Structure formats: C-alpha cells, structure tokens
N, CA, C and O atoms as a CHARMM CRD file, in Angstrom:
* protein
*
  220
    1    1 MET  N     15.79200 -14.37500 -10.65400 PROA 1      0.00000
    2    1 MET  CA    15.94200 -12.95600 -10.40700 PROA 1      0.00000
    3    1 MET  C     15.94500 -12.23600 -11.74700 PROA 1      0.00000
    4    1 MET  O     16.45400 -12.75200 -12.74200 PROA 1      0.00000
    5    2 ALA  N     15.37900 -11.05300 -11.76000 PROA 2      0.00000
    6    2 ALA  CA    15.32600 -10.26200 -12.98200 PROA 2      0.00000
    7    2 ALA  C     16.71400  -9.70700 -13.30700 PROA 2      0.00000
    8    2 ALA  O     17.54100  -9.50600 -12.41800 PROA 2      0.00000
    9    3 THR  N     16.95000  -9.46600 -14.58200 PROA 3      0.00000
   10    3 THR  CA    18.23700  -8.92600 -15.00400 PROA 3      0.00000
   11    3 THR  C     18.06400  -7.50800 -15.53300 PROA 3      0.00000
   12    3 THR  O     17.06100  -7.19300 -16.17400 PROA 3      0.00000
   13    4 ASN  N     19.04100  -6.66400 -15.26200 PROA 4      0.00000
   14    4 ASN  CA    19.02300  -5.29900 -15.76800 PROA 4      0.00000
   15    4 ASN  C     19.46200  -5.29600 -17.22200 PROA 4      0.00000
   16    4 ASN  O     20.34200  -6.06300 -17.61400 PROA 4      0.00000
   17    5 THR  N     18.84300  -4.42400 -18.02600 PROA 5      0.00000
   18    5 THR  CA    19.22300  -4.31600 -19.43100 PROA 5      0.00000
   19    5 THR  C     20.11600  -3.11900 -19.68300 PROA 5      0.00000
   20    5 THR  O     20.79200  -3.06000 -20.71000 PROA 5      0.00000
   21    6 GLY  N     20.13400  -2.16100 -18.76200 PROA 6      0.00000
   22    6 GLY  CA    20.90000  -0.94200 -18.95800 PROA 6      0.00000
   23    6 GLY  C     20.12100   0.13800 -19.66900 PROA 6      0.00000
   24    6 GLY  O     20.62600   1.24600 -19.85000 PROA 6      0.00000
   25    7 ASP  N     18.89200  -0.16200 -20.08000 PROA 7      0.00000
   26    7 ASP  CA    18.04400   0.80400 -20.77700 PROA 7      0.00000
   27    7 ASP  C     16.87600   1.24300 -19.92100 PROA 7      0.00000
   28    7 ASP  O     15.80700   1.54700 -20.45000 PROA 7      0.00000
   29    8 ASP  N     17.05600   1.28300 -18.59200 PROA 8      0.00000
   30    8 ASP  CA    16.06000   1.75700 -17.63800 PROA 8      0.00000
   31    8 ASP  C     14.83000   0.84800 -17.52600 PROA 8      0.00000
   32    8 ASP  O     13.72900   1.32100 -17.24500 PROA 8      0.00000
   33    9 TYR  N     15.02300  -0.46400 -17.74700 PROA 9      0.00000
   34    9 TYR  CA    13.96000  -1.42400 -17.47200 PROA 9      0.00000
   35    9 TYR  C     14.59100  -2.77500 -17.18500 PROA 9      0.00000
   36    9 TYR  O     15.77000  -2.98800 -17.46500 PROA 9      0.00000
   37   10 ARG  N     13.80900  -3.68500 -16.62900 PROA 10     0.00000
   38   10 ARG  CA    14.28900  -5.02100 -16.30600 PROA 10     0.00000
   39   10 ARG  C     13.62900  -6.04000 -17.21900 PROA 10     0.00000
   40   10 ARG  O     12.50500  -5.84400 -17.68100 PROA 10     0.00000
   41   11 ARG  N     14.33700  -7.12200 -17.47100 PROA 11     0.00000
   42   11 ARG  CA    13.78100  -8.22300 -18.24800 PROA 11     0.00000
   43   11 ARG  C     13.42700  -9.33400 -17.26000 PROA 11     0.00000
   44   11 ARG  O     14.30800  -9.91000 -16.62200 PROA 11     0.00000
   45   12 GLY  N     12.13300  -9.62800 -17.14100 PROA 12     0.00000
   46   12 GLY  CA    11.68600 -10.64100 -16.20300 PROA 12     0.00000
   47   12 GLY  C     11.16700 -10.01200 -14.91700 PROA 12     0.00000
   48   12 GLY  O     11.29500  -8.80600 -14.70900 PROA 12     0.00000
   49   13 ALA  N     10.59300 -10.82200 -14.07500 PROA 13     0.00000
   50   13 ALA  CA     9.99800 -10.35700 -12.83100 PROA 13     0.00000
   51   13 ALA  C     10.92300 -10.64600 -11.65800 PROA 13     0.00000
   52   13 ALA  O     11.68600 -11.61200 -11.67500 PROA 13     0.00000
   53   14 VAL  N     10.84600  -9.80300 -10.64900 PROA 14     0.00000
   54   14 VAL  CA    11.56700 -10.04200  -9.40700 PROA 14     0.00000
   55   14 VAL  C     10.66600 -10.93800  -8.55200 PROA 14     0.00000
   56   14 VAL  O      9.55300 -10.54200  -8.20500 PROA 14     0.00000
   57   15 ARG  N     11.12900 -12.11900  -8.21600 PROA 15     0.00000
   58   15 ARG  CA    10.29700 -13.07500  -7.48400 PROA 15     0.00000
   59   15 ARG  C     10.53800 -12.97400  -5.98400 PROA 15     0.00000
   60   15 ARG  O     11.64100 -12.66400  -5.53500 PROA 15     0.00000
   61   16 GLY  N      9.48400 -13.24000  -5.22100 PROA 16     0.00000
   62   16 GLY  CA     9.60500 -13.27400  -3.77200 PROA 16     0.00000
   63   16 GLY  C      9.63200 -11.90900  -3.11900 PROA 16     0.00000
   64   16 GLY  O      9.98300 -11.78900  -1.94500 PROA 16     0.00000
   65   17 ARG  N      9.26400 -10.87800  -3.86500 PROA 17     0.00000
   66   17 ARG  CA     9.25600  -9.53300  -3.30100 PROA 17     0.00000
   67   17 ARG  C      7.98500  -8.81600  -3.73000 PROA 17     0.00000
   68   17 ARG  O      7.40700  -9.12300  -4.77200 PROA 17     0.00000
   69   18 SER  N      7.56300  -7.86800  -2.92400 PROA 18     0.00000
   70   18 SER  CA     6.43200  -7.02200  -3.27800 PROA 18     0.00000
   71   18 SER  C      6.71100  -5.62800  -2.74100 PROA 18     0.00000
   72   18 SER  O      7.61700  -5.43000  -1.93200 PROA 18     0.00000
   73   19 GLN  N      5.92300  -4.66900  -3.19800 PROA 19     0.00000
   74   19 GLN  CA     6.11600  -3.29700  -2.74900 PROA 19     0.00000
   75   19 GLN  C      4.77400  -2.63600  -2.51900 PROA 19     0.00000
   76   19 GLN  O      3.76900  -3.00800  -3.12600 PROA 19     0.00000
   77   20 SER  N      4.77100  -1.66000  -1.64300 PROA 20     0.00000
   78   20 SER  CA     3.57100  -0.87400  -1.38700 PROA 20     0.00000
   79   20 SER  C      3.97900   0.58400  -1.20700 PROA 20     0.00000
   80   20 SER  O      5.11700   0.89400  -0.85600 PROA 20     0.00000
   81   21 GLN  N      3.02100   1.46500  -1.45700 PROA 21     0.00000
   82   21 GLN  CA     3.29800   2.89300  -1.37500 PROA 21     0.00000
   83   21 GLN  C      2.59600   3.49000  -0.16700 PROA 21     0.00000
   84   21 GLN  O      1.42500   3.20900   0.08800 PROA 21     0.00000
   85   22 ASN  N      3.32200   4.31200   0.56900 PROA 22     0.00000
   86   22 ASN  CA     2.75600   5.05000   1.68200 PROA 22     0.00000
   87   22 ASN  C      1.97300   6.21700   1.10700 PROA 22     0.00000
   88   22 ASN  O      2.54700   7.06700   0.42600 PROA 22     0.00000
   89   23 THR  N      0.67700   6.27600   1.36600 PROA 23     0.00000
   90   23 THR  CA    -0.16200   7.30500   0.76700 PROA 23     0.00000
   91   23 THR  C      0.11400   8.69000   1.33300 PROA 23     0.00000
   92   23 THR  O     -0.14000   9.68500   0.65500 PROA 23     0.00000
   93   24 GLN  N      0.62300   8.78200   2.54800 PROA 24     0.00000
   94   24 GLN  CA     0.88400  10.08500   3.16000 PROA 24     0.00000
   95   24 GLN  C      2.17500  10.71100   2.65700 PROA 24     0.00000
   96   24 GLN  O      2.21500  11.91100   2.38300 PROA 24     0.00000
   97   25 THR  N      3.23100   9.91600   2.53100 PROA 25     0.00000
   98   25 THR  CA     4.52900  10.46000   2.13800 PROA 25     0.00000
   99   25 THR  C      4.86000  10.21200   0.67400 PROA 25     0.00000
  100   25 THR  O      5.69700  10.91800   0.11200 PROA 25     0.00000
  101   26 GLY  N      4.22300   9.22500   0.03900 PROA 26     0.00000
  102   26 GLY  CA     4.50300   8.88700  -1.34600 PROA 26     0.00000
  103   26 GLY  C      5.71500   7.99500  -1.52100 PROA 26     0.00000
  104   26 GLY  O      6.10000   7.70700  -2.65400 PROA 26     0.00000
  105   27 SER  N      6.33400   7.54500  -0.42500 PROA 27     0.00000
  106   27 SER  CA     7.51600   6.68500  -0.52900 PROA 27     0.00000
  107   27 SER  C      7.09400   5.23300  -0.75500 PROA 27     0.00000
  108   27 SER  O      5.99100   4.83000  -0.38400 PROA 27     0.00000
  109   28 TRP  N      7.98800   4.45400  -1.37000 PROA 28     0.00000
  110   28 TRP  CA     7.75100   3.04700  -1.65800 PROA 28     0.00000
  111   28 TRP  C      8.56500   2.18600  -0.70800 PROA 28     0.00000
  112   28 TRP  O      9.69900   2.53000  -0.37600 PROA 28     0.00000
  113   29 THR  N      7.98600   1.05000  -0.26100 PROA 29     0.00000
  114   29 THR  CA     8.66100   0.12100   0.63700 PROA 29     0.00000
  115   29 THR  C      8.64000  -1.26400   0.01200 PROA 29     0.00000
  116   29 THR  O      7.58500  -1.75000  -0.39500 PROA 29     0.00000
  117   30 LYS  N      9.81600  -1.90500  -0.06500 PROA 30     0.00000
  118   30 LYS  CA     9.93900  -3.24600  -0.62700 PROA 30     0.00000
  119   30 LYS  C      9.89800  -4.26000   0.50900 PROA 30     0.00000
  120   30 LYS  O     10.47200  -4.03400   1.57400 PROA 30     0.00000
  121   31 ARG  N      9.20500  -5.39600   0.27300 PROA 31     0.00000
  122   31 ARG  CA     8.98500  -6.38700   1.31400 PROA 31     0.00000
  123   31 ARG  C      9.28100  -7.78600   0.78300 PROA 31     0.00000
  124   31 ARG  O      8.97200  -8.09500  -0.36800 PROA 31     0.00000
  125   32 ASP  N      9.87500  -8.62500   1.61700 PROA 32     0.00000
  126   32 ASP  CA    10.11800 -10.02700   1.28000 PROA 32     0.00000
  127   32 ASP  C      8.83300 -10.80100   1.55100 PROA 32     0.00000
  128   32 ASP  O      8.32900 -10.78100   2.67400 PROA 32     0.00000
  129   33 THR  N      8.29300 -11.48400   0.53800 PROA 33     0.00000
  130   33 THR  CA     7.00000 -12.14700   0.70200 PROA 33     0.00000
  131   33 THR  C      7.08300 -13.41800   1.54100 PROA 33     0.00000
  132   33 THR  O      6.07800 -13.82200   2.12500 PROA 33     0.00000
  133   34 SER  N      8.24600 -14.06000   1.62000 PROA 34     0.00000
  134   34 SER  CA     8.33100 -15.30400   2.39400 PROA 34     0.00000
  135   34 SER  C      8.39500 -15.02300   3.89500 PROA 34     0.00000
  136   34 SER  O      7.79400 -15.76100   4.67700 PROA 34     0.00000
  137   35 THR  N      9.10100 -13.98400   4.31400 PROA 35     0.00000
  138   35 THR  CA     9.22500 -13.67500   5.73800 PROA 35     0.00000
  139   35 THR  C      8.33300 -12.51600   6.17600 PROA 35     0.00000
  140   35 THR  O      8.01200 -12.39800   7.35900 PROA 35     0.00000
  141   36 GLY  N      7.93300 -11.66500   5.24200 PROA 36     0.00000
  142   36 GLY  CA     7.10500 -10.51500   5.57900 PROA 36     0.00000
  143   36 GLY  C      7.90400  -9.32400   6.08700 PROA 36     0.00000
  144   36 GLY  O      7.32300  -8.30500   6.46100 PROA 36     0.00000
  145   37 ARG  N      9.22600  -9.43800   6.10500 PROA 37     0.00000
  146   37 ARG  CA    10.07100  -8.35000   6.61000 PROA 37     0.00000
  147   37 ARG  C     10.26800  -7.28600   5.54600 PROA 37     0.00000
  148   37 ARG  O     10.35800  -7.58500   4.35600 PROA 37     0.00000
  149   38 PHE  N     10.33400  -6.03200   5.99600 PROA 38     0.00000
  150   38 PHE  CA    10.60100  -4.92600   5.09900 PROA 38     0.00000
  151   38 PHE  C     12.08600  -4.91000   4.76700 PROA 38     0.00000
  152   38 PHE  O     12.92800  -5.06400   5.65200 PROA 38     0.00000
  153   39 MET  N     12.40800  -4.72200   3.48700 PROA 39     0.00000
  154   39 MET  CA    13.78600  -4.81100   3.03300 PROA 39     0.00000
  155   39 MET  C     14.40100  -3.45400   2.75000 PROA 39     0.00000
  156   39 MET  O     15.53900  -3.18700   3.13800 PROA 39     0.00000
  157   40 ASP  N     13.64600  -2.59100   2.07000 PROA 40     0.00000
  158   40 ASP  CA    14.22300  -1.35900   1.58000 PROA 40     0.00000
  159   40 ASP  C     13.12200  -0.32400   1.42100 PROA 40     0.00000
  160   40 ASP  O     11.95500  -0.67000   1.23700 PROA 40     0.00000
  161   41 GLY  N     13.49200   0.92500   1.49200 PROA 41     0.00000
  162   41 GLY  CA    12.57000   2.02200   1.27100 PROA 41     0.00000
  163   41 GLY  C     13.11000   2.95700   0.21800 PROA 41     0.00000
  164   41 GLY  O     14.32200   3.04900   0.01900 PROA 41     0.00000
  165   42 LYS  N     12.21100   3.65300  -0.45900 PROA 42     0.00000
  166   42 LYS  CA    12.62600   4.53600  -1.54300 PROA 42     0.00000
  167   42 LYS  C     11.78400   5.80600  -1.48900 PROA 42     0.00000
  168   42 LYS  O     10.55700   5.75400  -1.57900 PROA 42     0.00000
  169   43 GLU  N     12.45300   6.94000  -1.34300 PROA 43     0.00000
  170   43 GLU  CA    11.76100   8.22700  -1.31700 PROA 43     0.00000
  171   43 GLU  C     11.41300   8.64500  -2.74200 PROA 43     0.00000
  172   43 GLU  O     12.09300   8.27400  -3.69800 PROA 43     0.00000
  173   44 GLY  N     10.36200   9.40700  -2.86000 PROA 44     0.00000
  174   44 GLY  CA     9.99700   9.92400  -4.17600 PROA 44     0.00000
  175   44 GLY  C      8.86600   9.15100  -4.80000 PROA 44     0.00000
  176   44 GLY  O      8.34700   8.20900  -4.20100 PROA 44     0.00000
  177   45 GLY  N      8.47900   9.53800  -5.99100 PROA 45     0.00000
  178   45 GLY  CA     7.30200   8.98700  -6.64100 PROA 45     0.00000
  179   45 GLY  C      7.52500   7.76000  -7.48300 PROA 45     0.00000
  180   45 GLY  O      6.54900   7.12600  -7.88600 PROA 45     0.00000
  181   46 LYS  N      8.79000   7.37800  -7.78100 PROA 46     0.00000
  182   46 LYS  CA     9.02200   6.23300  -8.64900 PROA 46     0.00000
  183   46 LYS  C      9.08600   4.94300  -7.84500 PROA 46     0.00000
  184   46 LYS  O      9.79600   4.88300  -6.84100 PROA 46     0.00000
  185   47 PRO  N      8.35300   3.89900  -8.26600 PROA 47     0.00000
  186   47 PRO  CA     8.41900   2.59900  -7.57300 PROA 47     0.00000
  187   47 PRO  C      9.66700   1.83000  -7.98200 PROA 47     0.00000
  188   47 PRO  O     10.38700   2.22500  -8.89900 PROA 47     0.00000
  189   48 PHE  N      9.91300   0.70800  -7.27200 PROA 48     0.00000
  190   48 PHE  CA    11.01600  -0.17200  -7.63000 PROA 48     0.00000
  191   48 PHE  C     10.68100  -0.83400  -8.96900 PROA 48     0.00000
  192   48 PHE  O      9.51300  -1.07300  -9.27700 PROA 48     0.00000
  193   49 LYS  N     11.70900  -1.12700  -9.75600 PROA 49     0.00000
  194   49 LYS  CA    11.50900  -1.72000 -11.08200 PROA 49     0.00000
  195   49 LYS  C     11.26600  -3.21600 -10.97000 PROA 49     0.00000
  196   49 LYS  O     12.00400  -3.92400 -10.28500 PROA 49     0.00000
  197   50 GLY  N     10.22500  -3.69500 -11.64900 PROA 50     0.00000
  198   50 GLY  CA     9.97900  -5.12300 -11.78200 PROA 50     0.00000
  199   50 GLY  C      9.46800  -5.81700 -10.54100 PROA 50     0.00000
  200   50 GLY  O      9.38600  -7.04500 -10.52200 PROA 50     0.00000
  201   51 VAL  N      9.11300  -5.06200  -9.48500 PROA 51     0.00000
  202   51 VAL  CA     8.63900  -5.66900  -8.24000 PROA 51     0.00000
  203   51 VAL  C      7.11900  -5.55700  -8.20500 PROA 51     0.00000
  204   51 VAL  O      6.55600  -4.50000  -8.49000 PROA 51     0.00000
  205   52 ARG  N      6.46100  -6.66300  -7.85000 PROA 52     0.00000
  206   52 ARG  CA     5.00400  -6.69800  -7.78200 PROA 52     0.00000
  207   52 ARG  C      4.47600  -5.69900  -6.77300 PROA 52     0.00000
  208   52 ARG  O      5.09400  -5.48900  -5.72900 PROA 52     0.00000
  209   53 ARG  N      3.35100  -5.08400  -7.06300 PROA 53     0.00000
  210   53 ARG  CA     2.75800  -4.08500  -6.16700 PROA 53     0.00000
  211   53 ARG  C      1.63600  -4.68300  -5.34900 PROA 53     0.00000
  212   53 ARG  O      0.84700  -5.48200  -5.85300 PROA 53     0.00000
  213   54 GLU  N      1.56500  -4.29800  -4.08700 PROA 54     0.00000
  214   54 GLU  CA     0.48000  -4.69800  -3.19300 PROA 54     0.00000
  215   54 GLU  C     -0.58900  -3.61200  -3.21300 PROA 54     0.00000
  216   54 GLU  O     -0.31800  -2.45800  -3.54700 PROA 54     0.00000
  217   55 LYS  N     -1.77500  -3.99400  -2.86000 PROA 55     0.00000
  218   55 LYS  CA    -2.85800  -3.00200  -2.77300 PROA 55     0.00000
  219   55 LYS  C     -3.17500  -2.70100  -1.34800 PROA 55     0.00000
  220   55 LYS  O     -4.05900  -1.89100  -1.07000 PROA 55     0.00000
C-alpha cells in the first residue's frame, strides 16, 4: 500500500485499485480490480492520489 508523505503526494503506487472518470459529471470512481466492485466516489475534478486510471 502507498504511504502518505504529508506534502500532498504519495510515495509508491496503490495496488489492486483503479479509477475512472465519469465524462458527464466529472466525478471519479475508485474500483477494486480483484472483485470489480466500486469502492468510493469523489466529486470534483481531482482524481484519487496514486491510483491507476482506466480508459
């Protein structure tokens, strides 16, 4: 698991997770890659830190 540095970035990658952006609303959704279940959603334009992006 990635660790927070306290300086607005993470050291290392978050494994087993991915994220995608809803093009209509601009919100980001985090997903567990092993089960495919959606874990968390985030309103606004900023993506989750250190999580791989899906296309």
